[in-house]
The first five atom37 places (N, CA, C, CB, O) and aatype in JSON, in Angstrom:
{
  "aatype": [20, 20, 20, 20, 20, 20, 20, 20, 20, 20, 20, 20, 20, 20, 20, 20, 20, 20, 20, 20, 20, 20, 20, 20, 20, 20, 20, 20, 20, 20, 20, 20, 20, 20, 20, 20, 20, 20, 20, 20, 20, 20, 20, 20, 20, 20, 20, 20, 20, 20, 20, 20, 20, 20, 20, 20, 20, 20, 20, 20, 20, 20, 20, 20, 20, 20, 20, 20, 20, 20, 20, 20, 20, 20, 20, 20, 20, 20, 20, 20],
  "atom_mask": [
    [1, 1, 1, 1, 1],
    [1, 1, 1, 1, 1],
    [1, 1, 1, 1, 1],
    [1, 1, 1, 1, 1],
    [1, 1, 1, 1, 1],
    [1, 1, 1, 1, 1],
    [1, 1, 1, 1, 1],
    [1, 1, 1, 1, 1],
    [1, 1, 1, 1, 1],
    [1, 1, 1, 1, 1],
    [1, 1, 1, 1, 1],
    [1, 1, 1, 1, 1],
    [1, 1, 1, 1, 1],
    [1, 1, 1, 1, 1],
    [1, 1, 1, 1, 1],
    [1, 1, 1, 1, 1],
    [1, 1, 1, 1, 1],
    [1, 1, 1, 1, 1],
    [1, 1, 1, 1, 1],
    [1, 1, 1, 1, 1],
    [1, 1, 1, 1, 1],
    [1, 1, 1, 1, 1],
    [1, 1, 1, 1, 1],
    [1, 1, 1, 1, 1],
    [1, 1, 1, 1, 1],
    [1, 1, 1, 1, 1],
    [1, 1, 1, 1, 1],
    [1, 1, 1, 1, 1],
    [1, 1, 1, 1, 1],
    [1, 1, 1, 1, 1],
    [1, 1, 1, 1, 1],
    [1, 1, 1, 1, 1],
    [1, 1, 1, 1, 1],
    [1, 1, 1, 1, 1],
    [1, 1, 1, 1, 1],
    [1, 1, 1, 1, 1],
    [1, 1, 1, 1, 1],
    [1, 1, 1, 1, 1],
    [1, 1, 1, 1, 1],
    [1, 1, 1, 1, 1],
    [1, 1, 1, 1, 1],
    [1, 1, 1, 1, 1],
    [1, 1, 1, 1, 1],
    [1, 1, 1, 1, 1],
    [1, 1, 1, 1, 1],
    [1, 1, 1, 1, 1],
    [1, 1, 1, 1, 1],
    [1, 1, 1, 1, 1],
    [1, 1, 1, 1, 1],
    [1, 1, 1, 1, 1],
    [1, 1, 1, 1, 1],
    [1, 1, 1, 1, 1],
    [1, 1, 1, 1, 1],
    [1, 1, 1, 1, 1],
    [1, 1, 1, 1, 1],
    [1, 1, 1, 1, 1],
    [1, 1, 1, 1, 1],
    [1, 1, 1, 1, 1],
    [1, 1, 1, 1, 1],
    [1, 1, 1, 1, 1],
    [1, 1, 1, 1, 1],
    [1, 1, 1, 1, 1],
    [1, 1, 1, 1, 1],
    [1, 1, 1, 1, 1],
    [1, 1, 1, 1, 1],
    [1, 1, 1, 1, 1],
    [1, 1, 1, 1, 1],
    [1, 1, 1, 1, 1],
    [1, 1, 1, 1, 1],
    [1, 1, 1, 1, 1],
    [1, 1, 1, 1, 1],
    [1, 1, 1, 1, 1],
    [1, 1, 1, 1, 1],
    [1, 1, 1, 1, 1],
    [1, 1, 1, 1, 1],
    [1, 1, 1, 1, 1],
    [1, 1, 1, 1, 1],
    [1, 1, 1, 1, 1],
    [1, 1, 1, 1, 1],
    [1, 1, 1, 1, 1]
  ],
  "atom_positions": [
    [[18.75, 7.13, 3.71], [18.06, 6.01, 3.13], [16.56, 6.29, 3.17], [18.41, 4.69, 3.86], [16.05, 6.92, 4.1]],
    [[15.88, 5.8, 2.17], [14.43, 5.96, 2.1], [13.78, 4.59, 1.95], [14.02, 6.89, 0.94], [14.42, 3.63, 1.52]],
    [[12.51, 4.52, 2.3], [11.74, 3.29, 2.14], [10.39, 3.63, 1.53], [11.57, 2.55, 3.5], [9.82, 4.69, 1.81]],
    [[9.91, 2.74, 0.72], [8.57, 2.88, 0.14], [7.75, 1.67, 0.59], [8.63, 2.98, -1.43], [8.13, 0.52, 0.34]],
    [[6.62, 1.94, 1.23], [5.72, 0.89, 1.7], [4.47, 0.95, 0.83], [5.36, 1.06, 3.23], [3.81, 1.99, 0.75]],
    [[4.15, -0.16, 0.19], [2.95, -0.26, -0.64], [1.95, -1.12, 0.11], [3.27, -0.86, -2.06], [2.23, -2.27, 0.46]],
    [[0.77, -0.57, 0.34], [-0.25, -1.24, 1.13], [-1.48, -1.48, 0.26], [-0.63, -0.4, 2.39], [-1.94, -0.58, -0.45]],
    [[-2.0, -2.71, 0.31], [-3.21, -3.05, -0.44], [-4.1, -3.95, 0.4], [-2.85, -3.74, -1.78], [-3.64, -4.63, 1.31]],
    [[-5.37, -3.94, 0.07], [-6.31, -4.8, 0.78], [-6.08, -6.27, 0.4], [-7.76, -4.39, 0.48], [-5.75, -6.57, -0.74]],
    [[-6.26, -7.16, 1.35], [-6.14, -8.58, 1.07], [-7.29, -9.01, 0.16], [-6.14, -9.41, 2.38], [-8.36, -8.39, 0.14]],
    [[-7.06, -10.08, -0.6], [-8.12, -10.64, -1.44], [-9.29, -11.04, -0.55], [-7.6, -11.87, -2.25], [-9.11, -11.57, 0.54]],
    [[-10.48, -10.77, -1.03], [-11.68, -11.12, -0.29], [-12.21, -10.0, 0.6], [-11.43, -12.32, 0.55], [-13.34, -10.08, 1.07]],
    [[-11.4, -8.96, 0.83], [-11.84, -7.82, 1.62], [-12.54, -6.84, 0.69], [-10.64, -7.13, 2.37], [-12.0, -6.47, -0.35]],
    [[-13.74, -6.42, 1.07], [-14.49, -5.48, 0.24], [-13.73, -4.17, 0.12], [-15.89, -5.24, 0.83], [-13.11, -3.69, 1.07]],
    [[-13.78, -3.59, -1.09], [-13.05, -2.35, -1.38], [-14.02, -1.32, -1.96], [-11.87, -2.62, -2.36], [-14.09, -1.17, -3.18]],
    [[-14.77, -0.61, -1.11], [-15.75, 0.34, -1.63], [-15.13, 1.48, -2.44], [-16.54, 0.93, -0.49], [-15.74, 1.96, -3.39]],
    [[-13.92, 1.91, -2.08], [-13.26, 2.96, -2.86], [-12.89, 2.44, -4.25], [-12.0, 3.47, -2.13], [-13.04, 3.15, -5.24]],
    [[-12.42, 1.22, -4.32], [-12.12, 0.61, -5.61], [-13.36, 0.5, -6.48], [-11.5, -0.77, -5.42], [-13.3, 0.76, -7.68]],
    [[-14.49, 0.11, -5.87], [-15.75, 0.02, -6.62], [-16.19, 1.38, -7.12], [-16.86, -0.6, -5.75], [-16.69, 1.5, -8.25]],
    [[-16.02, 2.43, -6.31], [-16.39, 3.78, -6.72], [-15.53, 4.24, -7.9], [-16.26, 4.77, -5.55], [-16.04, 4.86, -8.83]],
    [[-14.23, 3.93, -7.86], [-13.35, 4.28, -8.96], [-13.74, 3.52, -10.22], [-11.88, 3.99, -8.59], [-13.79, 4.08, -11.32]],
    [[-14.01, 2.23, -10.06], [-14.44, 1.4, -11.2], [-15.71, 1.97, -11.84], [-14.69, -0.06, -10.74], [-15.8, 2.09, -13.06]],
    [[-16.67, 2.32, -11.02], [-17.93, 2.89, -11.51], [-17.68, 4.2, -12.26], [-18.92, 3.12, -10.35], [-18.26, 4.44, -13.32]],
    [[-16.82, 5.06, -11.71], [-16.51, 6.33, -12.34], [-15.8, 6.13, -13.68], [-15.63, 7.18, -11.41], [-16.08, 6.84, -14.65]],
    [[-14.89, 5.16, -13.73], [-14.21, 4.88, -14.99], [-15.18, 4.41, -16.06], [-13.13, 3.83, -14.78], [-15.09, 4.83, -17.21]],
    [[-16.11, 3.54, -15.67], [-17.13, 3.09, -16.62], [-17.96, 4.28, -17.1], [-18.05, 2.02, -15.98], [-18.3, 4.37, -18.28]],
    [[-18.29, 5.19, -16.18], [-19.06, 6.38, -16.55], [-18.32, 7.28, -17.53], [-19.41, 7.16, -15.31], [-18.94, 8.02, -18.29]],
    [[-16.99, 7.21, -17.5], [-16.18, 8.0, -18.43], [-15.9, 7.27, -19.74], [-14.87, 8.39, -17.77], [-15.19, 7.77, -20.61]],
    [[-16.47, 6.06, -19.87], [-16.31, 5.32, -21.11], [-15.22, 4.28, -21.11], [-16.07, 6.26, -22.19], [-14.96, 3.67, -22.15]],
    [[-14.57, 4.05, -19.99], [-13.52, 3.03, -19.91], [-14.15, 1.69, -19.53], [-12.42, 3.44, -18.87], [-14.01, 1.23, -18.4]],
    [[-14.83, 1.08, -20.48], [-15.6, -0.15, -20.22], [-14.72, -1.39, -20.06], [-16.58, -0.37, -21.34], [-15.19, -2.4, -19.54]],
    [[-13.47, -1.33, -20.49], [-12.6, -2.5, -20.4], [-12.07, -2.79, -19.0], [-11.45, -2.32, -21.32], [-11.4, -3.79, -18.8]],
    [[-12.36, -1.93, -18.05], [-11.88, -2.13, -16.67], [-12.81, -3.1, -15.97], [-11.8, -0.77, -15.9], [-14.01, -2.84, -15.83]],
    [[-12.26, -4.23, -15.51], [-13.08, -5.27, -14.87], [-13.13, -5.14, -13.36], [-12.55, -6.62, -15.23], [-14.16, -5.43, -12.75]],
    [[-12.04, -4.71, -12.76], [-12.01, -4.59, -11.3], [-10.95, -3.57, -10.91], [-11.71, -5.97, -10.63], [-9.9, -3.48, -11.54]],
    [[-11.22, -2.81, -9.87], [-10.26, -1.83, -9.34], [-10.08, -2.12, -7.86], [-10.75, -0.35, -9.58], [-11.05, -2.26, -7.11]],
    [[-8.83, -2.2, -7.44], [-8.49, -2.32, -6.03], [-7.65, -1.09, -5.69], [-7.72, -3.67, -5.71], [-6.66, -0.81, -6.36]],
    [[-8.03, -0.37, -4.66], [-7.37, 0.86, -4.28], [-6.41, 0.57, -3.14], [-8.4, 1.95, -3.88], [-6.73, -0.24, -2.26]],
    [[-5.26, 1.2, -3.13], [-4.28, 1.02, -2.07], [-3.61, 2.34, -1.75], [-3.24, -0.04, -2.45], [-4.11, 3.41, -2.09]],
    [[-2.46, 2.25, -1.1], [-1.73, 3.47, -0.77], [-0.23, 3.19, -0.76], [-2.2, 4.03, 0.58], [0.21, 2.06, -0.54]],
    [[0.53, 4.24, -1.0], [1.98, 4.18, -0.94], [2.45, 5.2, 0.09], [2.62, 4.46, -2.34], [2.02, 6.36, 0.08]],
    [[3.31, 4.76, 0.98], [3.88, 5.64, 2.0], [5.39, 5.66, 1.79], [3.51, 5.15, 3.46], [6.03, 4.61, 1.77]],
    [[5.95, 6.85, 1.62], [7.39, 6.99, 1.47], [7.98, 7.56, 2.76], [7.73, 7.89, 0.26], [7.49, 8.56, 3.29]],
    [[9.01, 6.93, 3.23], [9.64, 7.3, 4.5], [11.09, 7.71, 4.28], [9.56, 6.15, 5.51], [11.82, 7.01, 3.58]],
    [[11.5, 8.82, 4.85], [12.91, 9.19, 4.9], [13.42, 8.69, 6.24], [13.13, 10.76, 4.72], [13.02, 9.19, 7.29]],
    [[14.29, 7.72, 6.2], [14.73, 7.04, 7.42], [15.92, 7.71, 8.1], [15.09, 5.63, 7.1], [16.41, 7.22, 9.11]],
    [[16.38, 8.81, 7.56], [17.46, 9.54, 8.2], [18.72, 8.72, 8.35], [17.01, 10.03, 9.53], [19.25, 8.2, 7.38]],
    [[19.2, 8.6, 9.58], [20.48, 7.95, 9.86], [20.35, 6.48, 10.24], [21.18, 8.68, 10.95], [21.31, 5.9, 10.75]],
    [[19.2, 5.87, 10.01], [19.05, 4.44, 10.32], [20.02, 3.66, 9.43], [17.56, 3.96, 10.11], [20.1, 3.91, 8.23]],
    [[20.73, 2.73, 10.02], [21.71, 1.94, 9.25], [21.01, 1.02, 8.26], [22.6, 1.12, 10.2], [19.84, 0.66, 8.44]],
    [[21.73, 0.66, 7.23], [21.2, -0.25, 6.2], [20.81, -1.58, 6.81], [22.23, -0.46, 5.09], [19.85, -2.2, 6.36]],
    [[21.55, -2.03, 7.81], [21.25, -3.31, 8.45], [19.99, -3.23, 9.32], [22.43, -3.75, 9.31], [19.23, -4.2, 9.38]],
    [[19.76, -2.1, 9.98], [18.61, -1.96, 10.89], [17.34, -1.55, 10.17], [18.93, -0.95, 11.96], [16.24, -1.78, 10.69]],
    [[17.45, -0.95, 8.99], [16.29, -0.39, 8.3], [15.17, -1.39, 8.03], [16.72, 0.2, 7.01], [14.02, -1.08, 8.32]],
    [[15.46, -2.59, 7.49], [14.34, -3.51, 7.21], [13.5, -3.84, 8.44], [14.87, -4.79, 6.6], [12.27, -3.84, 8.38]],
    [[14.16, -4.12, 9.55], [13.42, -4.47, 10.77], [12.64, -3.29, 11.31], [14.39, -4.99, 11.85], [11.51, -3.44, 11.78]],
    [[13.23, -2.09, 11.24], [12.53, -0.89, 11.73], [11.28, -0.61, 10.9], [13.48, 0.33, 11.69], [10.23, -0.29, 11.45]],
    [[11.39, -0.72, 9.58], [10.23, -0.45, 8.72], [9.16, -1.52, 8.93], [10.66, -0.4, 7.24], [7.97, -1.21, 8.94]],
    [[9.57, -2.78, 9.11], [8.6, -3.84, 9.41], [7.83, -3.52, 10.69], [9.32, -5.21, 9.55], [6.61, -3.7, 10.75]],
    [[8.54, -3.06, 11.72], [7.87, -2.68, 12.97], [6.9, -1.54, 12.75], [8.9, -2.3, 14.04], [5.8, -1.55, 13.3]],
    [[7.29, -0.55, 11.95], [6.4, 0.57, 11.64], [5.13, 0.08, 10.96], [7.11, 1.6, 10.74], [4.03, 0.53, 11.27]],
    [[5.3, -0.87, 10.04], [4.14, -1.39, 9.3], [3.19, -2.14, 10.22], [4.61, -2.3, 8.17], [1.98, -1.92, 10.18]],
    [[3.73, -3.02, 11.04], [2.85, -3.84, 11.87], [2.23, -3.06, 13.03], [3.62, -5.01, 12.42], [1.15, -3.41, 13.49]],
    [[2.92, -2.0, 13.5], [2.4, -1.24, 14.63], [1.51, -0.08, 14.23], [3.53, -0.74, 15.43], [0.67, 0.34, 15.03]],
    [[1.67, 0.46, 12.99], [0.92, 1.65, 12.65], [0.47, 1.74, 11.19], [1.72, 2.83, 12.96], [-0.7, 2.0, 10.92]],
    [[1.37, 1.52, 10.27], [1.1, 1.86, 8.87], [0.08, 0.96, 8.19], [2.36, 1.82, 8.11], [-0.71, 1.44, 7.37]],
    [[0.07, -0.32, 8.52], [-0.84, -1.27, 7.86], [-1.71, -1.98, 8.9], [-0.05, -2.3, 7.03], [-1.25, -2.31, 9.99]],
    [[-2.95, -2.19, 8.54], [-3.85, -3.01, 9.36], [-3.68, -4.44, 8.85], [-5.36, -2.52, 9.28], [-4.32, -4.83, 7.87]],
    [[-2.83, -5.2, 9.5], [-2.45, -6.52, 8.99], [-3.58, -7.53, 9.0], [-1.3, -7.05, 9.79], [-3.43, -8.62, 8.43]],
    [[-4.7, -7.22, 9.61], [-5.86, -8.1, 9.56], [-6.48, -8.08, 8.17], [-6.91, -7.69, 10.63], [-6.91, -9.11, 7.66]],
    [[-6.52, -6.89, 7.55], [-7.19, -6.77, 6.24], [-6.27, -6.28, 5.13], [-8.35, -5.83, 6.37], [-6.7, -6.21, 3.98]],
    [[-5.01, -5.95, 5.45], [-4.12, -5.38, 4.44], [-2.82, -6.17, 4.32], [-3.82, -3.93, 4.76], [-2.31, -6.71, 5.3]],
    [[-2.31, -6.22, 3.1], [-0.96, -6.72, 2.83], [-0.07, -5.51, 2.61], [-0.94, -7.68, 1.58], [-0.55, -4.43, 2.26]],
    [[1.23, -5.69, 2.81], [2.16, -4.61, 2.51], [3.47, -5.17, 2.0], [2.39, -3.74, 3.75], [3.83, -6.31, 2.31]],
    [[4.16, -4.36, 1.21], [5.51, -4.7, 0.77], [6.4, -3.5, 1.1], [5.55, -5.06, -0.78], [5.95, -2.35, 1.08]],
    [[7.65, -3.78, 1.38], [8.61, -2.74, 1.73], [9.73, -2.77, 0.69], [9.18, -2.94, 3.18], [10.27, -3.82, 0.36]],
    [[10.05, -1.59, 0.18], [11.15, -1.42, -0.76], [12.1, -0.4, -0.18], [10.63, -0.98, -2.18], [11.7, 0.73, 0.1]],
    [[13.37, -0.77, 0.02], [14.37, 0.16, 0.51], [15.05, 0.81, -0.67], [15.41, -0.56, 1.42], [15.46, 0.14, -1.62]],
    [[15.18, 2.14, -0.62], [15.74, 2.93, -1.7], [17.01, 3.62, -1.25], [14.73, 3.95, -2.22], [17.12, 3.99, -0.08]],
    [[17.94, 3.8, -2.14], [19.18, 4.51, -1.79], [18.98, 6.0, -1.83], [20.31, 4.12, -2.73], [19.91, 6.75, -1.57]]
  ]
}
């Protein structure tokens, strides 16, 4: 089983990387871009973790290491 964790900054948190990407896009002529928010995707191979235990295990991984829950939101997607 695999899991995909998508992490993004919460609304209201400054995103300097997103601003840099936005500025670069404008410099390349993509003027229609109004705002860029940068995030990350983490894919996990969960090995032999059971289907029943996987959601709780991935949640623990997110709260303990993968996401800074003070400034970031995350979603978990379990894949076959």
